[in-house]
DRENPA-3360 file (N, C-alpha, C; in nm, 2 decimals, always signed):
BEGIN
1 = MVRAMPMA = +12.87/-13.67/+12.86/+12.84/-13.50/+12.86/+12.93/-13.49/+12.76 ~ +12.81/-13.33/+12.64/+12.92/-13.32/+12.57/+12.96/-13.21/+12.59 ~ +13.05/-13.11/+12.54/+13.08/-13.01/+12.56/+13.10/-12.95/+12.43 ~ +13.03/-12.79/+12.44/+13.04/-12.74/+12.35/+13.20/-12.70/+12.30 ~ +13.21/-12.68/+12.12/+13.40/-12.63/+12.13/+13.38/-12.50/+12.17 ~ +13.51/-12.43/+12.20/+13.51/-12.29/+12.25/+13.52/-12.19/+12.08 ~ +13.43/-12.08/+12.09/+13.45/-12.05/+11.95/+13.45/-11.88/+11.99 ~ +13.51/-11.86/+11.93/+13.55/-11.64/+11.89/+13.49/-11.60/+11.79;
9 = LCLAERQR = +13.42/-11.50/+11.85/+13.39/-11.44/+11.72/+13.51/-11.31/+11.65 ~ +13.52/-11.29/+11.54/+13.62/-11.25/+11.51/+13.53/-11.10/+11.41 ~ +13.60/-11.02/+11.50/+13.51/-10.83/+11.48/+13.65/-10.79/+11.41 ~ +13.56/-10.66/+11.30/+13.62/-10.56/+11.25/+13.75/-10.55/+11.31 ~ +13.79/-10.51/+11.29/+13.98/-10.38/+11.32/+14.03/-10.50/+11.43 ~ +14.05/-10.62/+11.36/+14.11/-10.73/+11.47/+14.10/-10.74/+11.58 ~ +13.93/-10.77/+11.65/+13.91/-10.72/+11.74/+13.91/-10.90/+11.77 ~ +13.85/-10.92/+11.87/+13.76/-11.15/+11.93/+13.66/-11.10/+12.04;
17 = NQRGLAMR = +13.61/-11.16/+12.02/+13.50/-11.11/+12.15/+13.49/-11.29/+12.16 ~ +13.50/-11.31/+12.31/+13.52/-11.42/+12.31/+13.50/-11.51/+12.51 ~ +13.50/-11.58/+12.52/+13.45/-11.62/+12.65/+13.56/-11.63/+12.73 ~ +13.61/-11.58/+12.82/+13.73/-11.60/+12.95/+13.68/-11.65/+13.08 ~ +13.83/-11.68/+13.17/+13.77/-11.70/+13.29/+13.84/-11.57/+13.33 ~ +13.80/-11.51/+13.43/+13.86/-11.37/+13.49/+13.82/-11.41/+13.63 ~ +13.85/-11.36/+13.77/+13.88/-11.39/+13.89/+13.76/-11.50/+13.89 ~ +13.77/-11.61/+13.85/+13.68/-11.70/+13.86/+13.50/-11.70/+13.82;
25 = LHRIELAG = +13.52/-11.58/+13.73/+13.41/-11.60/+13.63/+13.42/-11.60/+13.52 ~ +13.31/-11.70/+13.46/+13.33/-11.67/+13.31/+13.29/-11.50/+13.24 ~ +13.35/-11.46/+13.14/+13.32/-11.35/+13.08/+13.34/-11.32/+12.98 ~ +13.25/-11.22/+12.89/+13.31/-11.19/+12.76/+13.37/-11.10/+12.76 ~ +13.49/-11.19/+12.69/+13.64/-11.00/+12.71/+13.67/-10.98/+12.55 ~ +13.67/-10.90/+12.49/+13.70/-10.84/+12.39/+13.87/-10.83/+12.38 ~ +13.93/-10.86/+12.27/+14.08/-10.92/+12.28/+14.09/-10.83/+12.16 ~ +14.20/-10.81/+12.12/+14.26/-10.72/+12.04/+14.23/-10.60/+12.00;
33 = FNPLGAES = +14.15/-10.54/+12.10/+14.11/-10.39/+12.04/+14.24/-10.32/+12.10 ~ +14.21/-10.15/+12.02/+14.29/-10.09/+12.03/+14.30/-10.01/+12.21 ~ +14.40/-10.00/+12.30/+14.41/-9.92/+12.39/+14.41/-9.77/+12.35 ~ +14.43/-9.71/+12.23/+14.39/-9.61/+12.27/+14.22/-9.52/+12.20 ~ +14.14/-9.68/+12.18/+14.00/-9.64/+12.20/+13.94/-9.70/+12.31 ~ +14.03/-9.76/+12.41/+13.95/-9.78/+12.56/+13.84/-9.73/+12.62 ~ +13.91/-9.62/+12.59/+13.81/-9.52/+12.66/+13.64/-9.50/+12.58 ~ +13.64/-9.50/+12.51/+13.49/-9.51/+12.37/+13.45/-9.66/+12.38;
41 = LKAMGLMS = +13.54/-9.72/+12.41/+13.50/-9.91/+12.46/+13.36/-9.87/+12.58 ~ +13.48/-9.78/+12.70/+13.42/-9.80/+12.82/+13.28/-9.75/+12.84 ~ +13.30/-9.61/+12.73/+13.19/-9.52/+12.69/+13.06/-9.63/+12.68 ~ +13.09/-9.71/+12.61/+12.99/-9.81/+12.51/+12.92/-9.84/+12.61 ~ +13.01/-9.90/+12.73/+12.95/-9.99/+12.85/+13.00/-10.06/+12.89 ~ +13.12/-10.10/+12.82/+13.20/-10.22/+12.86/+13.30/-10.24/+12.99 ~ +13.33/-10.28/+13.08/+13.35/-10.32/+13.19/+13.51/-10.34/+13.15 ~ +13.58/-10.25/+13.25/+13.78/-10.31/+13.25/+13.78/-10.36/+13.35;
49 = GIISWRLS = +13.90/-10.42/+13.36/+14.03/-10.45/+13.50/+14.12/-10.49/+13.40 ~ +14.19/-10.48/+13.56/+14.32/-10.49/+13.45/+14.41/-10.66/+13.56 ~ +14.42/-10.74/+13.44/+14.44/-10.88/+13.43/+14.58/-10.89/+13.43 ~ +14.67/-10.97/+13.46/+14.81/-11.01/+13.44/+14.87/-10.81/+13.38 ~ +14.85/-10.76/+13.47/+14.90/-10.62/+13.44/+14.87/-10.57/+13.39 ~ +14.77/-10.61/+13.26/+14.72/-10.51/+13.15/+14.57/-10.52/+13.16 ~ +14.56/-10.39/+13.03/+14.40/-10.38/+13.02/+14.27/-10.51/+13.01 ~ +14.23/-10.52/+13.03/+14.06/-10.60/+12.96/+13.97/-10.51/+12.97;
57 = LFVPTRGD = +13.85/-10.57/+12.88/+13.74/-10.51/+12.84/+13.68/-10.62/+12.83 ~ +13.54/-10.61/+12.93/+13.49/-10.74/+12.93/+13.32/-10.69/+12.87 ~ +13.22/-10.75/+12.80/+13.08/-10.73/+12.81/+13.00/-10.78/+12.94 ~ +12.92/-10.67/+12.99/+12.86/-10.71/+13.11/+12.76/-10.86/+13.09 ~ +12.78/-10.97/+13.16/+12.66/-11.04/+13.11/+12.54/-11.07/+13.19 ~ +12.52/-10.90/+13.28/+12.41/-10.93/+13.30/+12.31/-10.73/+13.30 ~ +12.22/-10.76/+13.34/+12.17/-10.65/+13.34/+12.14/-10.58/+13.14 ~ +12.22/-10.47/+13.12/+12.24/-10.45/+12.98/+12.31/-10.51/+12.90;
65 = GPAILARL = +12.37/-10.60/+12.95/+12.45/-10.66/+12.88/+12.47/-10.71/+12.71 ~ +12.34/-10.74/+12.72/+12.26/-10.71/+12.56/+12.28/-10.65/+12.45 ~ +12.23/-10.52/+12.53/+12.22/-10.38/+12.43/+12.39/-10.34/+12.45 ~ +12.44/-10.43/+12.56/+12.59/-10.29/+12.50/+12.64/-10.44/+12.40 ~ +12.63/-10.57/+12.41/+12.70/-10.65/+12.29/+12.61/-10.62/+12.19 ~ +12.51/-10.61/+12.19/+12.46/-10.57/+12.00/+12.53/-10.41/+11.94 ~ +12.57/-10.33/+12.07/+12.59/-10.15/+12.04/+12.73/-10.21/+11.96 ~ +12.83/-10.26/+11.98/+12.95/-10.32/+12.01/+12.95/-10.38/+11.91;
73 = LERFPISR = +12.87/-10.47/+11.88/+12.84/-10.57/+11.69/+12.82/-10.45/+11.58 ~ +12.75/-10.40/+11.65/+12.68/-10.27/+11.53/+12.87/-10.24/+11.48 ~ +12.91/-10.17/+11.55/+13.02/-10.09/+11.56/+13.09/-10.15/+11.47 ~ +13.16/-10.30/+11.58/+13.24/-10.36/+11.53/+13.19/-10.52/+11.41 ~ +13.13/-10.46/+11.35/+13.03/-10.61/+11.30/+13.11/-10.71/+11.28 ~ +13.06/-10.88/+11.31/+13.15/-10.98/+11.33/+13.19/-11.00/+11.12 ~ +13.35/-11.05/+11.14/+13.42/-11.09/+10.99/+13.36/-11.23/+10.99 ~ +13.42/-11.33/+11.12/+13.42/-11.49/+11.10/+13.38/-11.54/+11.22;
81 = VEARTAGA = +13.33/-11.64/+11.23/+13.31/-11.71/+11.39/+13.43/-11.86/+11.37 ~ +13.54/-11.84/+11.49/+13.62/-11.91/+11.49/+13.62/-12.02/+11.57 ~ +13.71/-12.17/+11.60/+13.72/-12.24/+11.63/+13.85/-12.18/+11.75 ~ +13.84/-12.17/+11.86/+13.98/-12.10/+11.98/+14.05/-12.22/+12.03 ~ +14.18/-12.23/+12.01/+14.24/-12.34/+12.02/+14.33/-12.31/+12.14 ~ +14.41/-12.42/+12.18/+14.44/-12.41/+12.36/+14.54/-12.23/+12.36 ~ +14.50/-12.15/+12.42/+14.63/-12.10/+12.42/+14.57/-11.93/+12.34 ~ +14.44/-11.97/+12.26/+14.48/-11.84/+12.22/+14.37/-11.74/+12.27;
89 = V = +14.44/-11.63/+12.21/+14.39/-11.48/+12.26/+14.34/-11.42/+12.16;
% end
């Protein structure tokens, strides 16, 4: 079985969209966001949760998730795609 290399989308303003595992579910996490802008990201449709005592934001993977991801990428365009290494956040 061939496994795909984990990739991260590097977005504008040094943010990263990457697949992660939280509460035993695969999620699309937004890392590197400015906490002062978290409310506007949540208003855009991202979900929030506290993981290891820090605020985490996730793109929904069902329902209107694709539309929310499209709005996120419109606001913060992809600057590059890179392979994730172990321990990368």
